[in-house]
C-alpha positions, 0 to 999 in steps of 0.5 A: 519477219514476212508479212502476209503481203510478202507471202502473197507476192508469188502465190503458187496454186497446184494442179491436181493431175500431177503425181505427188512425187513430181508435184513435190519436185515442181514445188521445190523448184518453184520455191527456189525460183521465188514462190512465196506461198503454195495453195494445195488445190484438190477438187476431186481427191477423197479426204484420205488422199488429200490429207496425205498429200497435204501432209507431204507438201506441208513438210516440204514447205516447212523446210523453206518457211513457206506458208501452205494454204488449203483450197476449200477443205477446212477439215484438211487445213485443220488436220495438217495445221496449214497456215491458211485456207482459201474458200470460194463463193460456194464453199462454207461461209467465211463467218462459219470458217472463222468460228472453227479455225485458229486465229493464226490461220489466214483466210482468203476468199475468191471474188469477182466483183466489188460487192463480193470483195467488200463483203469478204472484207467486212466479214473478216477475210485476210485477203481476196483472190480476184479473177479470172483476170485472163482466159484460163484452161485451169477452171473451165467455168471461170468467168473473165473480169471486165477490163478495169474491174481488177483495179476497181476491186483493189481500190475498194478494199484495204486487205491484200488482193491477189490476181488469179486466172491465166497469168503468164510472164507475158501478160503479168505486166498488164495488171501490175498497176492495178493495186494487187499485192501479188499474183496467183499462178497455176499453169505458168509454173506447174506446166513449165518445162523449167518451174524454177526459171518460170518462177524467177521470171515472174518474180522479176516482173513483180520486183520491177513493178514494185521498184517502179511504184516506190520510185513514183511515190 
C-alpha cells in the first residue's frame, strides 16, 4: 500500500485555462509517465463547474488508484469524496477544516517560512507545500523563498514537505538535497508538448536522488 510520502512524490497541480477534455488527456498521460497525485486547482470557476470537473477527474484517477486533492474548496472536496484538500494561508483555517472533513481526507497547507510550517504541523496538517522555490508565472503574487529556506523548513518539521513553484527537469536537482519528499509540478507537465515524457523525466530525477540518499546513509 502506498504511503502519503509515496503519493506526494510527483504531485501534479492542474492549470485552470485548459479545457476539460484536454485536461483529462494531459492528466492521464502524466500518470502513465509517473505522476503520483493530482491537485485540481480552480481559482475562478463557479461551484457547479468546479464540481463537475472534479467529478470527471476523480473518476479518471480512481481507475489508476491515484489520489485527488482539491485546492481551497472544502465543499468540492467533500462533494466528490476527494482523497485530500490543500489550503493556503488565506483560506479557511486548518483547525476548522479538520472539524468538517473525514479523518481519511489528507490536508496539506501552503507555507513559506518556518513559523507557518510549525503552526501547520502543530494544528494537524498531514503535509506542507513549500514555495515558491523558483520564479513562476503560474502564481504572479508568489514570493520566492530565500536560498536555504526550503531546507530549513524541511528540517524543522516531521511531516512530509513538497516543494512547489517553477520546478522543471533542469532545476529540480538543485532542491533534491533539501529534505523534500516530493515536488509539485504545474507548467513543466501541464504545458509540455509531451506530458508523459515530461513526467518520466521528472520521476527519473526524483528516483536518482532517492537512490543516492539511501546509498549515502
